[in-house]
C-alpha positions in Angstrom: 0.0 0.0 0.0 1.5 3.3 -1.0 2.0 6.1 1.5 0.8 9.5 0.4 1.7 12.8 2.1 -0.5 15.8 2.2 0.4 19.4 3.0 -3.2 20.4 3.5 -6.6 18.7 4.0 -7.8 20.1 0.7 -5.4 17.8 -1.1 -7.1 14.8 0.4 -10.2 15.0 -1.8 -9.5 11.7 -3.6 -9.1 9.8 -0.3 -12.7 10.1 0.8 -15.4 7.8 -0.5 -19.1 8.5 -0.9 -21.5 6.5 1.2 -22.5 3.3 -0.5 -19.3 3.3 -2.7 -18.0 -0.3 -3.0 -14.5 1.0 -2.5 -15.5 2.3 0.9 -16.5 -1.2 2.0 -13.3 -2.7 0.8 -11.3 0.0 2.6 -13.1 -0.7 5.8 -12.6 -4.4 5.4 -8.9 -3.9 4.9 -8.6 -1.7 8.0 -10.4 -4.3 10.1 -8.4 -7.2 8.8 -5.2 -5.3 9.4 -6.3 -4.4 13.0 -7.2 -8.0 13.7 -3.9 -9.3 12.5 -1.8 -6.7 14.2 -3.6 -6.1 17.5 -5.6 -8.9 18.9 -4.9 -9.1 22.6 -6.5 -11.9 24.5 -7.1 -11.9 28.2 -8.7 -14.8 30.1 -12.3 -14.0 31.0 -13.3 -13.6 34.6 -12.4 -11.8 37.8 -9.0 -12.6 39.4 -8.2 -11.9 43.0 -4.6 -11.5 44.0 -2.9 -11.4 47.4 -0.8 -8.4 46.5 -0.2 -5.8 43.9 3.1 -7.5 42.9 1.3 -10.8 42.3 -1.3 -9.0 40.1 1.5 -7.2 38.2 3.2 -10.6 37.6 0.0 -12.1 36.2 -0.6 -9.1 34.0 3.0 -9.3 32.7 2.4 -13.0 31.8 -0.7 -12.1 29.8 1.1 -9.2 28.0 4.1 -11.5 27.2 1.7 -14.1 25.8 0.0 -11.4 23.7 3.3 -10.2 22.4 4.5 -13.7 21.4 1.1 -14.2 19.6 1.6 -10.8 17.8 5.1 -11.8 16.7 3.7 -15.1 15.4 1.0 -13.3 13.4 3.5 -10.8 12.1 5.8 -13.6 10.8 2.7 -15.2 9.1 2.0 -11.9 7.4 5.6 -11.6 6.1 5.4 -15.0 4.4 
């Protein structure tokens, strides 16, 4: 996807789509697909009780680490 630079908002006329334009739906689909592939954090459902703040922080770090590894795996899939 090419990157375009604009000096002013008035130069962005060709970027906007009219409501109902099929290009609009494809653009939205591409954005949602990209977001799903790049940022899809998962946290176990439920309420967790911890004995201390440090225990809670350790659990949160484990979840974040797992999400980051999943992100790296998805990223390597995209590059293939």
